[in-house]
N, C-alpha and C positions, 0 to 999 in steps of 0.2 A: 428302798426300803430291805434292809439287810435279813436275809433270812438262815437261821441256823435248824440243821436237821439231827434229832438227835434220835440214836440209835440205841436201846438196851438187849443188853446180852447178858450170857450166861454159860460157860463152859460150852457152846456149842459152834466152835472156830469154824468148821467146812460150813454150815447153814451163813455167818456172819460175813464169811468169804463169800458166796453166793450176795448176798446181801448189799455187800460195796459192791460188786459187779454189777449191781442193776443201778444200782446210784450215778456210777460212773457212765451208764448207759442214757442219763436221763439230756431232756430234751432243752430242762434248763435245768441249769445243778443249784445246787443250797449254797451257798458263800461258806461254808465253814460246813464240817463233820464232826461231831461231839459223840463219841463212843462211852455211853454208862454203862461200867462193867461191876455187877455186884458179883467180886472175887471169884474171877477165873483164872485158870491157871497160866503157865506160861505160852501153851499153845494158842490160847488168842492172842497174848502179846504179840509172839510171833508170826499171827498173820496179820494184827493189827500194823506194827514196825512195816510187813513186805509192801501193804496196799500203802504208807504214806510215802514211799520212795514213787517218784512221778504220777501220785493223784492230782487233777485236776482243780482240788481247792485243798484248804489244812485239814486234816483232820488230828483230835486232841482225843487222845483216851484218859479217861476219868477211870479210877479204879476205886473200891472201896474193901475192905475185907471180909472174908465169908462169913458170914456170921448166920446165914439161914437166911431167907427171902426177903428182899430190903429192897423194893421196886423202889416204894415210894420215898426213900433216902435217895438213892441211886439218881432218879431223876430231879430231883431238889440239887444236886450236886453238879448235875449236867448241865440245867439249865442255869445255875449262878456263874459257870464257867463260858456260858454260851456269849459271844458278842454280839446275837442277831436282834432285832427288833421286833422281830416275829420269829416265833418256834415251831417245828412240825414234829410231831412224835411216831416213831416207830419201835419194831423189834429188831433185833438182831435174828430172825430166820424168817426171814419175808423176802418175796420180790416184787419191786416197785414196776408199777406201768411205768413206761419209757417219760409219759408226760404225768407224772402224781406228784415234781416239784411244782411244774407249771398250775396245772390246776388248783392246788391248794395255793398256790399265790394269787391264781385268778377271784377264787370263790373268799378270801381274806376282807374282813371288815372291822373296821376300829369296834362297833356293837358288838359283835360275836365271839364267839369260839366255834371249829369249826370239827364235827365229829363224821368221821369215814365211815368204811366199811371193808370188808377182805369178803374173800373167797379161799375157801381149802382145796390145796391139792391133793389128789390123792397118795396111798403108798407108794404106787408105781412109777408116777412120775417125778414125785420126790425123790425117789432113788436114781431115777436119770438122770435129774437137776444135781443132788449132789457129787453122782459119778465125774460129771463133767466139771464141776468145779466154774462154770459159767451159768447166765443166766439168759435163757432161751425167750424170744418174743413169742409171749400166747397170746391166745387173741380166742374170744370167745366160742370156740370151735378145736380146742385142741384135747385133744386126748386126755385123761387126765384129772380136770376140771370139776368137780364135785359141782353136781348142778342140785335145781331146786332153789334158784332165785334168779333176779335180773341182776344181780350186785359185780358181776361181769361188764355187763355194756357198759360204757363210754359214751356220752351223747351229749353235746354243750345245751343245747337247745334242752332237753329235759332236764341235765343239773341245775340250771338254773331256775328252772319251774320250782323244782323242786326245795333249793337251796330258799327261795322266797318265802314258800306257801306251806312244805311241809313241814309237821310236828314245831310250828312255831313256838309253841311254852312248851315245849318237852325239855329234858336236861337228862338226858342220855351222853355216854361215853365208851370209847372204844381205846383203850390206852394205844394198841398197835398203830392206828391212824385217826390222828388229832392233832389241832391247831389251835393256838392261841398266840396271844402277842403277850412279848412278856414281861410287860407294865402291868397287866391283866393278872398275870400268873403270881409277879411279887406282890400285886394288892391285896391277897387271897393268903399271901403266905404258902404259896405252893403248898404239894404234895402234903399230906397228914400225916409225917411220919408215925405216929401212935397204930397206924395200920401195919402190921407185921403180918407174912404169910400172905398167902394167893386170896386176892378178889375185892372187891367194891372202893379201893383207892382210888381209882378212874370216877366212878362214880360221886363218888365222893367231892373231890374237885370242881367238878362238872355243876355239881349242884351250889357251890360256892358260889361259882363263877357267875350262877344267873342270882344268887342275891346278891352280888354283886352290881346288878343290872345288865350284863350280858345277855346276848339270845345264843340259845341252841343255833347251826347252821346243818342241815345234815346234807355232805355234801355225795349222795346215793348217784350213779352214774359220772364220777367224777373220781381223783386221785382213787383210780383203781389198783390193790393190792392183793398179792396171792402167798396166801400162810401156807410156808411148809408142813406137809404132814410130822406127827410125832405123839406117840403115844399119850394117852391124856392119863396124867400122876393123880392119885386118891385125894381129890381137895373138899375142905372141910371149912366154910364162909362162916357161918354162923356167927360167930364172932365180930368178924368182921362185916355183917350185915346190922350186927344189934350197933358196935359204934356209928356204921352211917346213917343210921333211923334216931340215935340220938343227938349227933352235931345238927339233921336236919329239924328234930323238934326243937332243940335248942335256937335253931337260927344263926349259926354259926358261919361268919364267913370269912375271918382268919383261921388258917389252922393252927392251935397252938404249939408244934413244934413240927417247923417247917422249913423252907429257905432261908430267912435271915440269916437263920445259924452259919450260914454261909459266907454272905455278903461281906 
């Protein structure tokens, strides 16, 4: 099974550099990395070009003009550019556990899409990581991991139990830690690009995958992901929330404006 890792980014070249370092350190590398760039400037392009030279797998830079927050569109463009059978999706401001890719591959199932989780780092640890420019090996006991849950634990036994039985009829999604078969993504026409601005585009995709007949598989206790801290921007998701609810009420499976336009 050929695996494509998609990393979405926007004008955080220092964070993207750390993310790519954590990809380089994977125990099982993806077969290619697609960087979906929602209109970043030249600094991001320079970071990507620097990593391309000598990176263990191909890096493909997919860029679109900056016309506001268009995450649904850049992810569609990225999947269209990918050649993998299986897509693992994350963001460019995270650290991947060294077994992140291996865990997602282990959890892959043709009847499912996978929903992962994330743990946030505090401002102090994030600042240290960014200053070093490297991806440190973090553990559950590392100072600076925001606690309050068990999402930082990695256990093969627990992860299998949760994947098989936890929330078997759920349909949630977290865009920075998600995986699916490319053919399923194409079958639902990918992300609905009528979602613009932050929020709910991932939920809508998950709901349509479930209506296609795929089940959510929760990969808690595996595919651990650490999210770098950043200030939270003010967000209003009311419009996107209503749009998601309307799609649910109508039983829509294929997005009206999706990946088909790029294939």
